[in-house]
C-alpha positions in Angstrom: -47.1 38.5 -54.9 -47.9 38.2 -58.5 -44.7 36.5 -60.5 -45.5 37.3 -63.8 -43.4 37.8 -66.4 -44.1 41.5 -67.3 -43.5 42.5 -63.4 -40.1 41.1 -63.9 -36.7 43.4 -63.8 -34.5 43.2 -67.4 -31.8 42.1 -65.3 -33.8 38.9 -64.3 -34.4 38.0 -68.3 -32.0 36.8 -71.1 -32.2 39.2 -73.8 -33.5 37.0 -75.9 -36.4 36.2 -73.3 -36.6 40.1 -73.0 -37.4 41.2 -76.1 -39.5 38.4 -76.9 -41.8 39.7 -74.2 -41.6 43.2 -75.2 -42.7 42.8 -78.7 -46.0 40.2 -77.6 -48.1 43.1 -77.3 -47.0 45.1 -80.7 -47.2 41.8 -82.5 -50.4 42.9 -84.4 -48.3 45.8 -86.0 -45.3 45.7 -88.4 -41.6 45.6 -86.7 -41.2 48.8 -88.3 -43.4 50.3 -86.0 -42.3 48.9 -82.8 -39.8 51.5 -81.8 -42.6 54.1 -82.0 -45.1 51.9 -80.1 -42.7 51.4 -77.8 -41.6 55.0 -77.1 -45.2 56.0 -76.0 -45.5 52.8 -74.0 -48.9 51.3 -75.9 -47.4 47.7 -74.7 -47.3 49.4 -71.0 -51.1 50.6 -70.4 -50.7 51.5 -66.5 -49.4 55.1 -67.2 -52.4 55.6 -69.2 -54.7 54.6 -66.5 -53.0 56.7 -64.1 -53.2 59.8 -66.4 -56.9 59.2 -67.5 -58.5 58.8 -63.9 -57.8 62.5 -62.7 -59.8 63.1 -66.1 -62.5 60.5 -65.4 -62.9 61.8 -61.9 -63.3 65.3 -62.8 -65.7 64.6 -65.1 -68.2 62.5 -62.8 -67.4 65.2 -60.0 -68.7 67.9 -62.5 -71.4 65.7 -64.0 -72.4 65.0 -60.7 -72.4 68.7 -59.9 -74.5 69.8 -63.1 -76.7 66.9 -63.1 -75.2 66.4 -66.9 -77.3 63.6 -69.0 -76.0 60.4 -69.3 -75.2 60.2 -72.6 -73.7 63.4 -72.9 -71.6 61.9 -69.9 -70.4 58.8 -71.6 -69.6 60.6 -74.7 -67.2 63.1 -72.7 -65.6 59.7 -70.6 -64.5 58.6 -74.2 -62.8 61.9 -75.0 -61.5 62.0 -71.4 -59.6 58.6 -72.4 -58.3 59.7 -75.5 -57.1 63.1 -74.0 -55.3 61.0 -71.5 -53.6 58.5 -74.2 -52.3 61.5 -76.4 -50.7 63.2 -73.3 -49.4 60.3 -71.6 -48.0 59.3 -75.2 -46.3 62.5 -75.8 -45.1 62.7 -72.4 -43.2 59.4 -72.5 -41.8 60.4 -76.2 -40.5 63.9 -74.4 -38.9 62.3 -71.3 -37.3 59.3 -73.4 -35.6 62.0 -75.6 -34.2 63.7 -72.6 -33.2 60.5 -70.4 -31.6 58.8 -73.5 -28.5 58.8 -72.1 -29.4 57.8 -68.8 -31.0 55.7 -69.6 -28.0 53.6 -71.0 -26.9 53.2 -67.3 -30.2 51.8 -65.8 -30.3 48.3 -66.3 -34.9 48.5 -66.3 -34.5 51.2 -69.1 -31.1 50.5 -71.1 -33.4 48.4 -74.0 -35.8 51.6 -74.7 -36.0 52.2 -78.4 -33.7 55.2 -78.2 -30.8 54.0 -75.8 -30.3 50.7 -77.4 -29.9 52.5 -81.0 -32.9 51.1 -82.6 -34.5 54.3 -83.4 -32.5 58.1 -83.8 -33.0 61.3 -81.9 -34.2 63.1 -85.3 -36.8 60.2 -86.0 -37.9 60.5 -82.4 -38.1 64.7 -82.3 -40.2 64.3 -85.4 -42.6 61.7 -83.5 -43.0 63.9 -80.7 -44.0 67.0 -82.8 -46.5 65.2 -84.9 -47.8 64.2 -81.7 -48.0 67.6 -80.2 -49.9 68.7 -83.3 -52.5 65.8 -83.0 -52.8 66.6 -79.6 -53.1 70.3 -80.1 -55.7 69.8 -83.3 -57.6 67.4 -80.7 -57.9 69.9 -77.9 -58.6 72.4 -80.1 -62.4 70.4 -81.4 -63.1 69.0 -77.7 -62.7 71.6 -75.5 -62.5 75.6 -75.6 -61.7 78.7 -73.6 -60.0 78.5 -70.2 -60.4 74.3 -70.6 -58.5 74.7 -73.6 -55.6 76.6 -72.1 -55.3 74.1 -69.2 -55.3 71.1 -71.5 -52.3 73.0 -74.0 -50.6 73.7 -70.5 -50.4 70.2 -69.7 -49.7 68.5 -73.3 -46.8 70.9 -73.8 -44.5 72.7 -71.2 -45.3 70.9 -68.2 -43.8 67.1 -68.9 -41.0 68.9 -70.9 -40.0 70.1 -67.9 -40.8 66.7 -65.6 -37.4 65.1 -67.4 -34.8 68.1 -66.3 -35.5 68.1 -62.8 -34.3 64.6 -62.1 -30.9 66.1 -62.4 -31.3 69.1 -60.2 -33.9 68.3 -57.4 -34.9 65.5 -55.3 -38.4 66.4 -55.9 -39.1 65.1 -59.4 -42.1 63.7 -58.2 -43.5 66.4 -56.9 -43.7 68.3 -60.3 -45.3 65.1 -62.0 -47.7 65.0 -59.2 -48.7 68.7 -60.9 -48.4 67.5 -64.2 -50.0 64.5 -63.9 -53.6 65.4 -62.5 -54.1 68.6 -65.0 -56.9 66.6 -66.4 -59.1 66.9 -63.0 -59.2 70.6 -63.9 -59.6 70.3 -67.8 -62.4 68.1 -67.2 -64.4 70.4 -64.3 -64.2 73.5 -66.2 -65.1 71.9 -69.7 -68.0 70.7 -68.0 -69.2 73.0 -65.4 -67.7 76.2 -67.4 -66.7 77.5 -63.8 -63.4 77.8 -62.1 -64.6 76.4 -58.2 -61.5 76.9 -56.8 -62.0 75.1 -53.2 -63.3 71.9 -55.1 -60.1 72.3 -57.9 -57.8 72.9 -55.1 -58.8 70.2 -52.8 -59.1 67.8 -55.4 -55.9 68.7 -56.9 -54.4 68.2 -54.1 -55.4 64.6 -53.4 -54.4 63.9 -56.7 -51.0 65.1 -56.5 -50.6 63.0 -52.8 -51.5 60.1 -55.0 -49.1 60.6 -57.3 -46.4 61.1 -55.1 -47.4 57.9 -53.7 -47.5 55.6 -57.0 -44.2 57.6 -58.4 -42.2 57.1 -55.2 -43.0 53.4 -55.1 -42.0 53.1 -58.5 -38.6 55.2 -58.1 -37.5 52.8 -55.7 -37.1 49.9 -58.5 -34.2 51.7 -59.9 -32.7 53.6 -56.7 -29.0 51.9 -56.8 -28.7 52.7 -60.8 -30.1 56.3 -59.9 -27.4 57.0 -57.6 -24.7 55.9 -59.8 -25.5 57.7 -62.7 -26.9 60.8 -60.9 -30.6 60.9 -61.0 -32.4 62.3 -57.9 -35.7 61.1 -56.5 -38.0 61.4 -53.8 -37.0 57.5 -52.9 -33.4 58.6 -52.7 -33.8 61.9 -51.1 -36.2 59.8 -47.9 -34.0 56.4 -48.0 -34.9 54.6 -45.0 -38.0 56.7 -44.1 -39.6 55.8 -47.5 -42.6 54.2 -45.8 -43.6 57.0 -43.8 -43.8 59.1 -46.5 -45.8 56.8 -48.5 -48.2 56.6 -45.6 -48.4 60.6 -45.0 -49.3 60.7 -48.6 -51.9 58.3 -48.6 -53.8 59.5 -45.4 -53.5 63.2 -47.3 -54.7 61.3 -50.7 -58.0 60.1 -48.1 -58.6 63.1 -46.3 -58.1 65.5 -49.4 -60.4 63.6 -51.9 -63.1 63.5 -48.9 -63.2 66.7 -48.6 -63.3 67.4 -51.9 -66.6 65.1 -51.9 -67.9 67.5 -49.0 -67.4 70.4 -51.1 -69.0 68.9 -53.8 -72.2 68.2 -52.4 -71.3 63.8 -53.0 -73.4 61.1 -51.6 -73.0 58.2 -49.5 -72.5 56.0 -52.1 -69.0 58.6 -52.9 -68.0 57.6 -49.0 -68.7 54.2 -48.9 -67.2 53.0 -52.0 -64.6 55.7 -53.4 -63.5 56.6 -49.8 -63.9 53.1 -48.1 -62.3 51.4 -50.9 -59.8 53.5 -51.7 -58.5 52.9 -47.8 -59.1 49.4 -48.0 -56.9 49.5 -51.5 -54.2 51.5 -49.5 -53.6 49.8 -46.9 -53.4 46.5 -49.0 -50.4 48.6 -50.8 -48.9 49.4 -47.5 -49.0 46.0 -46.5 -47.9 44.0 -49.3 -45.1 46.2 -50.6 -41.6 45.5 -50.1 -39.5 48.6 -50.7 -36.3 46.4 -51.7 -37.7 44.2 -53.7 -38.2 45.6 -57.5 -41.1 43.4 -58.6 -43.0 44.2 -55.1 -42.8 47.7 -56.0 -43.6 47.3 -59.7 -46.8 44.9 -59.1 -47.7 47.7 -56.3 -47.2 50.4 -58.7 -49.6 48.8 -61.3 -52.1 48.4 -58.8 -52.9 52.3 -58.7 -54.0 51.9 -62.3 -57.0 49.5 -60.4 -57.6 51.9 -57.7 -59.0 54.5 -59.9 -61.9 52.1 -60.6 -62.6 51.9 -56.8 -63.0 56.1 -56.5 -64.7 55.7 -60.1 -67.4 53.5 -58.9 -68.3 55.2 -56.4 -68.6 58.5 -58.1 -70.5 57.2 -60.9 -72.8 55.3 -58.7 -73.2 59.1 -56.8 -73.9 60.9 -60.3 -76.7 58.2 -61.3 -78.5 58.8 -58.3 -78.5 62.3 -58.6 -80.0 61.6 -62.1 -82.6 59.3 -61.1 -83.7 61.4 -58.3 -83.7 64.5 -60.6 -85.7 62.5 -63.1 -88.4 61.5 -60.8 -88.8 65.0 -59.3 -89.1 66.6 -62.4 
């Protein structure tokens, strides 16, 4: 198990150590900008990876379907990353605005910019409005028609609802699973100009299961603090049955993503690399995670950002092989 400093909880540091570690990734920016960059979690890239992978998977499966030229694919993949970064940044900011009072009572979050008083609610609210304006302009330029509508729904209302659900239901992770994975549909629709319901529903359900898995592990870090201040989560709801929930989510993730591949006509590379690699990675997670130890939960949560590479590798090899076959036969 990793013992790197950035995998510790705030409670394991002195205040000076904590602030020093938080600042290190931000040192290239003026100190006045640090609270704003912390609001968008610039120093914590895992969330951006988790937002990006559904975009990338959807794009690659769609490119496989329509035999998109490699140069076009590469350009659109960069667009996907920027789209994910914009959506994730605004989502983190609006989450912190809503959660600022509750974050004071959670050891891991009490030093965030809003609960620590390093930035005002007005400044954070203005900041998120600027991010929304940038996001709307970005999607208006990069996608159109139905894909634009899908992208704007993900950017604006969906993530604004998520922090409110923690107060009224034990299933905020279920809504987050819906919110995090809209990028798959955006990429697919913008690439194919079609709404393939079987593929989108099956792949979207697979990604939903993935989010349920990693965000339940994430929630295990804060169970005791969350109980004290009234935050609800699947981790609290399932209690001693969390591990069976994670196994069920992982199994359905594998089966549904395999089903999406079948519906999309994926080839051998997808099943060997993507599905085989996914299964092995999930087994490793189930074997190594200790849900009673926050550091272990944090490490396993972060590992899901790396899991995306495994699935994408199989998809892109499969897509490249289709391009080769298409080029040699034409």
